[in-house]
Wavefront OBJ file of the C-alpha trace (Angstrom):
o trace
v -26.280 -1.035 161.192
v -28.405 -3.578 159.421
v -30.763 -0.884 158.042
v -27.917 1.238 156.643
v -26.573 -1.741 154.686
v -30.026 -2.574 153.394
v -30.627 1.051 152.406
v -27.255 1.210 150.638
v -27.985 -2.064 148.742
v -31.331 -0.802 147.674
v -29.931 2.600 146.488
v -27.296 0.778 144.434
v -29.888 -1.566 143.025
v -32.154 1.350 142.007
v -29.270 3.288 140.412
v -28.006 0.239 138.539
v -31.545 -0.509 137.327
v -31.961 3.041 136.138
v -28.714 3.089 134.385
v -29.297 -0.205 132.763
v -32.710 0.875 131.520
v -31.155 4.042 130.213
v -28.579 2.085 128.181
v -30.853 -0.685 126.962
v -33.346 1.875 125.625
v -31.042 3.230 123.021
v -30.385 1.356 119.733
v -27.408 1.483 117.293
v -28.497 1.896 113.800
v -26.004 2.750 110.916
v -23.528 4.088 113.348
v -25.866 6.481 115.121
v -26.916 6.032 118.771
v -30.254 7.444 119.576
v -33.281 6.682 121.554
v -35.341 5.426 118.609
v -32.746 4.257 116.105
v -33.168 7.319 113.889
v -30.318 9.471 112.639
v -29.800 12.852 114.485
v -31.458 15.789 112.755
v -27.960 17.431 112.120
v -25.076 15.314 110.912
v -21.753 16.425 112.437
v -18.587 17.127 110.334
v -14.926 16.825 111.373
v -13.747 19.824 113.497
v -10.263 20.893 112.458
v -7.824 23.872 112.737
v -5.302 24.106 109.892
v -2.370 26.660 110.081
v 1.023 26.851 108.831
v 0.905 23.551 107.149
v -0.281 21.641 110.123
v -3.837 20.158 110.669
v -5.137 19.646 114.254
v -8.280 17.619 114.927
v -10.446 19.377 117.462
v -12.959 16.626 117.926
v -10.303 13.847 118.971
v -9.062 13.228 122.451
v -5.586 14.721 121.759
v -5.696 17.599 124.136
v -7.058 20.286 121.761
v -10.340 22.069 122.352
v -12.316 24.939 120.759
v -14.118 27.711 122.392
v -16.379 29.769 120.078
v -17.487 33.419 121.072
v -19.236 35.963 119.161
v -16.201 37.483 117.581
v -13.393 35.043 118.311
v -12.462 31.419 118.411
v -9.963 30.063 120.878
v -8.023 26.959 120.122
v -6.398 25.525 123.341
v -4.101 22.541 123.941
v -4.110 22.157 127.805
v -1.372 19.375 127.486
v 1.088 21.494 125.519
v -0.093 24.547 127.199
v -0.666 26.375 123.782
v -3.444 28.701 122.614
v -4.387 30.288 119.343
v -6.853 33.165 119.360
v -8.670 34.101 116.039
v -10.354 37.460 116.551
v -12.427 39.758 114.193
v -15.255 42.201 114.180
v -18.656 41.436 112.598
v -20.083 38.643 114.520
v -20.299 34.956 113.616
v -22.890 35.475 110.748
v -21.752 34.502 107.305
v -19.563 36.941 105.320
v -16.339 38.792 105.125
v -15.152 40.221 108.619
v -13.148 43.391 109.548
v -10.031 43.800 111.503
v -9.042 40.041 111.772
v -6.025 38.953 113.717
v -4.460 35.700 114.912
v -2.756 35.633 118.169
v -0.168 32.830 117.934
v 0.711 30.390 120.784
v 4.305 32.179 120.758
v 2.609 35.427 121.768
v 2.819 37.073 118.308
v -0.203 38.951 117.103
v -0.505 38.444 113.371
v -2.709 40.861 111.291
v -4.815 38.980 108.725
v -5.631 40.332 105.343
v -8.838 38.123 104.988
v -11.344 36.420 107.288
v -14.554 34.982 105.873
v -17.296 32.960 107.895
v -19.407 30.485 106.128
v -22.172 28.613 107.892
v -24.088 25.737 106.182
v -26.333 23.041 107.681
v -25.005 23.717 111.226
v -21.351 23.532 110.072
v -19.090 26.670 110.483
v -16.083 27.289 108.313
v -13.792 30.254 108.950
v -11.181 30.849 106.246
v -8.392 33.354 107.001
v -5.019 34.479 105.671
v -2.081 36.701 106.346
v 0.152 38.114 103.632
v 1.969 34.753 103.338
v -0.007 32.028 104.945
v -3.569 30.825 105.085
v -5.654 28.660 107.458
v -9.152 27.408 108.354
v -11.076 26.526 111.335
v -14.099 24.145 110.890
v -16.622 23.275 113.645
v -20.185 22.173 114.227
v -22.305 25.048 115.443
l 1 2 3 4 5 6 7 8 9 10 11 12 13 14 15 16 17 18 19 20 21 22 23 24 25 26 27 28 29 30 31 32 33 34 35 36 37 38 39 40 41 42 43 44 45 46 47 48 49 50 51 52 53 54 55 56 57 58 59 60 61 62 63 64 65 66 67 68 69 70 71 72 73 74 75 76 77 78 79 80 81 82 83 84 85 86 87 88 89 90 91 92 93 94 95 96 97 98 99 100 101 102 103 104 105 106 107 108 109 110 111 112 113 114 115 116 117 118 119 120 121 122 123 124 125 126 127 128 129 130 131 132 133 134 135 136 137 138 139 140 141
């Protein structure tokens, strides 16, 4: 019994020491947390979904998340049980895309008249529009 307690204490001590060393080896410099105090190679931009006059932050802990696939982007809110799916043909490379549609959370499929992908410095912007509305999805690639 005594050996088990010593082993558990040693294991906890090793884990705590390893975790402490891991956290103390990082420095915070100008708002960036890295191992050597340098800025990351790619600076991230805000991730958002704008549609129908509403803007949703995708990089905040509000329940919204983004899944990026080769020819679609899924925007999901697990808390509200809503999902928007933006689909097109032509991959995620920059340029105008064919056959774009937006599947709305209410189940409606809305054909789009325009969908354009732009990628710059690791940041992807997808502009899209129907006959009457327009939207944008922005995310770090």
